[in-house]
Every structure is written in structure tokens, then in C-alpha cells.
N, C-alpha and C positions, 0 to 999 in steps of 0.2 A: 235273746238267744239268736244265734246265727242259724240260718236255714240249714237243715240237714245235720246239725250238730246237736246231739242230745247227750248232755253230760251224764255219765253213769259212773258207778263205782269201778267198773271194769276199765273204762277209759282213763279215769284218774290214776288207777293202779298202774296201767301200762305206761302212762306219762311219767309217773314217779320212778318206775323201774328204768326207763330210758334216761331220765335225768341223773339217776344214781349211777348208772353205767358210765355215762359221759364223765361225771365227776371222778369216778374211780380211774378211768383212762387218763384223765388229766393229772391226777395225783401220781399215778404210776409213771407217767412220762416225766414229770418233774423229779421224782425220786431217781429214776434211771439216769436222767441227765446229770443230777448231782453226783451220783455214784461214778459216772464216767469222768466228770471233772475231777473228782477226788482221786480216781485211779491215774489220770494223766498227771496230776500234781505229784503223786507218790512216785510215778515212773520217772518224772523229770528230776525229782529229788534223788532217786537212786542213781540215775545217770550222772548227775552232778557229783554225788559222793564217790562213785567209781572213777570219775575223771580226776578228782582230787587224790584218790588213792594211787592211781596210775602215775600221776605227776610226782607224788611223794617218793615213789621208788627211785627217782633220780638221785635223791639224797640218802636213801636208806638201803637200797639193794647192795649187798656186799660185793657181788661180782662187778657191778657197774662202778661202785665206789673205788674198788681196786684198780679197775681200768682207768678211771679218771685220775686217780692219784699217780699211776705210772705215767700217763700222758703228761700230766702237769710237771712231774719231775724231768721227763725227757725234753719237754718244751723249754723249761727253764735252763737246762744244761746245754741246749742246742743240739742234743743228740737226735731229737725227733726229725729235724730237717736233714741231717746227714745220714741217718740210718732208718729210713722210713719203713723198710721191710720188717725191722725188728718190732715195730709197734702196730702192725696191721691188725692183729687180733684185738687189741684194745680199741682201736679206731672203729673196727667193724662192730664190736660189742656196743659201743655208744650209738653208732648209726642204726643198728638193729633195734635198740630200745626206742629211739626216736621214730623209726619207721613203724614199729608196732603201735605207737601212739597215733600216728597218722592213719594207719589202717583202722584203728578203733574209732577215730573221728569219721572216716569215710563210711564205715558200717553203722554209724550212729550208736556205738557203745559208749562213746565219750562225748561230752558237750564241748564243742570247739571253743566257745568263749571262755570256759573255765580253763581249758588246756592252754589257750593263747595267753591268758593272764599269767599263768604260771611258767610256761616254758618258751614263750616266743623268743626272748633274747638268747636262751640256751640253744634252741633249735637253729636259729639263724647263725649263731657263732660256730657251732659244730659243723653244720652243713657248709657254711662258708669256708671253714678251714679244711675239713677232711675231704670235701668233694671238689676241691680246686687244686691247681698245681702246687706243689709237686706230688701231693698225696693221692690225687684222683686216679692217676694211671696205675699206681700200685694197688689201691683198694679195688678198683674195678677191672683188674687185670683179665679175669676170665668172664666177667659178668657185666657187659656194657649197659644193660638195661636196669641193673640193680639201682635201687634208690631213686628211680624216676619220680615216684609219687612223693617221696620226701623232698626232692628238689622242687617239684611243683608247689608243694605246700609252703616251702621256704620262700619261693618267689611270690606266692599269694600273700603271705604274712608280711613280707617286706613292703608291699604296696598298701597294706591295710593300715588304717588309722586306728589307734588304740580306742576301743569302745568298752568302757567299764560295764561289768555285769550289774552292779548296783547303781541305780539311777542317782543323779546328784541329789543331795539332801538339802533341806532348807537351813540346816545348821551349818555354821561356819566354824572352821578351826580357829582357835584363838591366834590372833596375829602377834608376831613377835613385837615386843616393845620397841618403839623407835629408838635408834641409837642417838644418844644425846651428843651433840657436837661439843667437842672440847675447845674452848677458846684459850688462847694464851693471854696471860695477864699483860696488860699494857705497861710499858716501861715509862 
């Protein structure tokens, strides 16, 4: 026995209570940490899903689809360049949609990587076309600071290298069979 230490039932009971309390605290900490991780996973899943839904509107929203169709027809006929003012509503509709996406990214409602994978060529194309001459002056006639964040995002994405969301896999796509060279018969 150690000097001054007399084991008694009271001491053993106090020790077992302390050990039990410590074990309960550790278990609670592990469970709370797991719940937080699960909540973060669910939150990220929700953000990714909302990002996909927002990107999908580019193809499914009837107002946007009508504006894009009108712009395509005007571009193909050459009327877009000659009568820019006739198509400002359509161009502004498209730019407002894209700016809404950029605002959602900045406020962390949307996952930028998901949006980038879906919309980066579209965003670069529309910003490059509608916010440069001859369209820029007509669209920004009264609002010189309009679309600044959209322009900044386009510049940022133009410099960005494509970074896939899904990491490369160990599986390889099947290679195309090598083309067999045809030889001419000897004469």
C-alpha cells in the first residue's frame, strides 16, 4: 500500500464515477463530431444539387430559352450586329441569369466547381460577346458598373485551368482499336 492511501469502497466508487464520466464525455464528443461531419456532407450535397439546378435553368427556363433563340436567329441573320438596340432585352436577360449565378457563387449558395464545369464556356462566350464592342455601349448605356462581378468572374475563369470535381480514377476508358494500315497490293 501507498502511504496515506487507504482503499475503501467510497474511493473506488468515486474513481469509477470519474472514469464513467470521462468515458461518457469522450463518447459524446465522438458522436457530436460525427454528426457535424454528416451535417457538413449533407450541406455540401445540398449546395452541389442547387448548383446543378441553377445551371440546368440555362437549358430549361422558357424566358431564357426564348431570349437565346432570338439571339441565335439574329446572330445568324446578321441583324444582331446591325440592330443591337432591338436585342438588348434578350442580351440583358442572358447576362442577368449569368450574374445571378455569379452572385450565388460569391455568397456560397452555389459550388463554384460545379458551376464552372457546367457553365464556364457559356459564361465566357456570352460575356465575351455581349460585354465587348459593339454591344457593350448599348447594354451598359445607363449603368457603367453593371456586370462588373460577371466580368471579373469571366476573367478569373479564363485564367483558370480545368479542375475536375471527380478525381481521376484508376479505371481507363477503352482505347479505340488501332487503325490498321491498308497496304496496296504489289504489282
